[in-house]
C-alpha positions as CSV (number, residue, x, y, z in Angstrom):
1,X,29.8,-17.8,3.4
2,X,30.7,-15.5,6.3
3,X,29.1,-15.8,9.8
4,X,26.6,-13.1,10.5
5,X,27.6,-10.6,13.2
6,X,25.4,-10.3,16.3
7,X,23.5,-7.3,14.8
8,X,22.7,-9.2,11.6
9,X,21.6,-12.2,13.6
10,X,19.4,-10.1,15.9
11,X,17.8,-8.4,12.9
12,X,17.2,-11.8,11.2
13,X,15.5,-13.2,14.3
14,X,13.4,-10.0,14.7
15,X,12.2,-10.4,11.2
16,X,11.5,-14.1,11.7
17,X,9.6,-13.3,15.0
18,X,7.4,-10.7,13.3
19,X,6.6,-13.1,10.5
20,X,5.9,-15.9,12.9
21,X,3.5,-13.7,14.9
22,X,1.5,-13.1,11.8
23,X,1.3,-16.9,11.2
24,X,0.1,-17.4,14.8
25,X,-2.5,-14.7,14.3
26,X,-3.8,-16.4,11.2
27,X,-3.9,-19.8,12.9
28,X,-5.9,-18.4,15.8
29,X,-8.3,-16.8,13.3
30,X,-8.8,-20.1,11.5
31,X,-9.3,-22.0,14.8
32,X,-11.9,-19.4,15.9
33,X,-13.6,-19.4,12.5
34,X,-14.1,-23.2,12.5
35,X,-15.2,-23.3,16.1
36,X,-12.2,-25.2,17.5
37,X,-11.3,-22.2,19.7
38,X,-13.3,-19.4,21.2
39,X,-11.8,-16.0,21.8
40,X,-12.9,-16.3,25.4
41,X,-10.8,-19.5,25.8
42,X,-7.7,-17.2,25.6
43,X,-6.3,-15.3,28.6
44,X,-7.6,-11.8,28.9
45,X,-4.2,-10.3,27.9
46,X,-4.1,-12.4,24.8
47,X,-7.6,-11.3,23.8
48,X,-6.6,-7.7,24.4
49,X,-3.5,-8.0,22.3
50,X,-5.2,-9.8,19.4
51,X,-8.1,-7.3,19.4
52,X,-5.6,-4.4,19.3
53,X,-3.7,-5.9,16.4
54,X,-6.9,-6.5,14.5
55,X,-8.1,-2.9,15.1
56,X,-4.8,-1.5,13.9
57,X,-4.6,-3.8,10.9
58,X,-8.2,-2.8,9.9
59,X,-7.4,0.9,10.3
60,X,-4.2,0.6,8.2
61,X,-6.0,-1.4,5.6
62,X,-8.8,1.2,5.4
63,X,-6.1,3.8,4.8
64,X,-4.5,1.6,2.1
65,X,-1.3,1.7,4.1
66,X,-1.0,-2.0,4.5
67,X,-1.0,-4.9,2.0
68,X,-2.7,-8.1,3.1
69,X,0.7,-9.8,3.2
70,X,2.5,-6.9,4.9
71,X,3.4,-7.4,8.6
72,X,2.7,-5.1,11.4
């Protein structure tokens, strides 16, 4: 097996980061849903970013441009 070059390694980590962000988003949603965490417990910037992602995900879902498992 050959060692990936720096471009391949960067692309791999970018993909992993994007997937991990979706996992974190799902974990936050579960924690909020079960009352362990309130949205207001998060810093204002985190709240803003989460809300922005939710709005965009809902908009893309409404347009049928995004599968539930697809990452944005």
